[in-house]
N, C-alpha and C positions, 0 to 999 in steps of 0.2 A: 516258494512256488506261488504263482499268482492265479487268481480266478478271474472270471470276466469282470468282477466288480472291484478287484483289488489293484494294487500297484503292479506295474510290469515287472517281470523277473529281472534280477540283477544279472550281471555278466557271469558271476560265480554260479548262480542258480542255473543258468543256461548251460554252462560247461558241465556241471554235475548231471543235469538231466540228459544232455546229449551223450555224455560218456556212458551213463547208465544204459540208455536205450541203444547204444551201439552194439550190444551183445544180443544175438538172436534168441538165446535162451530166455533172457529177461523180457524181450518182446513177447515171446510165447507165454510166459508166466503172466504178464500184465493182460494179454488178450484173453486168457482163460478166466482170470479173475473178473475182467470187465464183462464177459459174456455170462459166466456162471455164478457170479456173486461171491459171497463169503465161503471160504473153504479152509479146512484144517490142513496142516502141512502134509501129513501122511496121504490124505486123499489127493491133494494137489500133486504130490510126487508120483503117485500111481497114474493120475490123469495125463501127466506130461511124460511119463516113462523115464524119469531121471531119479537119481538117488536123493535121499533126504538131505545128506550133508551138502551136496551140490546145490540143491534147491534152497537150502537155508542160506548159503552164501549169496545166491542171487536175490533172495528176498531181503537180506540185510542191505544190499546195495539199493534195491528199489525203495525200501523204506527210508534209507538215508537221503534219497533224492526227493522224498515226499510223494512218490508215485503210488505206494501202497501203505496201508496201515495194518498193524497187527495187534491182537489182543489175546491174552492168556485167560483161558476159562477152564473150569473144572467140569468133567463129565459126571454123570450120575454115580458112577462107580469110584469117583474121587481122583481120576486120572487127569493130569494137566494136559490141556490141548491148546496149541497155538493156532488161532484163526487169522487169516489174512483176507483183505478185500482191497479192491482198487480204490485209491483216493480220488476225491473229486478235484480235478485240476483242469485248467484250460489256459493256454497262452497263445498269442498270435506271433508268428515269426515272420517278420518283414524286414526289408533293408533298414527301415527307420527304427524298428525295435532292436535290431542288432546293433545299430549305431548307438542307441541309447544304452544298451546293456554294456557295450564296450567301455563307456565312460565310468562304469562302476566296477570294473575288474580289479580285484585285489592283487597284491604282489604274490600271494599264495597260489593264485590261479596260474601264474607263470611258472611256478616251481613245482606244481602238482605232479608232474610225471616223474620227478625224481632223477631225470637224466639231463636236466638243464638245457633241453632243446628249445624251450620257449623263453624269450626275454622280452621284458617290457621295453618298447622303443620310446625314446624321449619325445618324439614328435607326436602331435595329437592325432595324426591320421593313422598311426600304428603301422604304416607300410614302410618297411626298411628301404630307404633311399640313400644313396651315397653320392656325394659330390665328387665330380671327376678329380678335383684337386686332392681330396682325401685319399683317393685310390693310388695316387702317384707317390 
């Protein structure tokens, strides 16, 4: 993930972030953490009205994309509590930044959905174009 002072995100980073944020529950989780600061899992689950196992799955995705950070801490009574907070991140999405990110896409990004719907096209513009002669 990139900040205002770091390198632009790679194509794989953008895919991961966009895929993560495409879920409305994860958007809500990130919004609550951005507004409310650091929270432990049980409190966050109550605030959002979702189960802890479901929240945990969404937090793992958000953490994997670099959008939240988690830390395990002990309460005064010795109970382990996992706290999460929104990570500091910023990136600009423009046609130029998308074009730059496209140049860094790995082969894994094309196979990530597991259904084989995405294929790397050999041409640099990545737009599938077929020659009329090839179709005949």
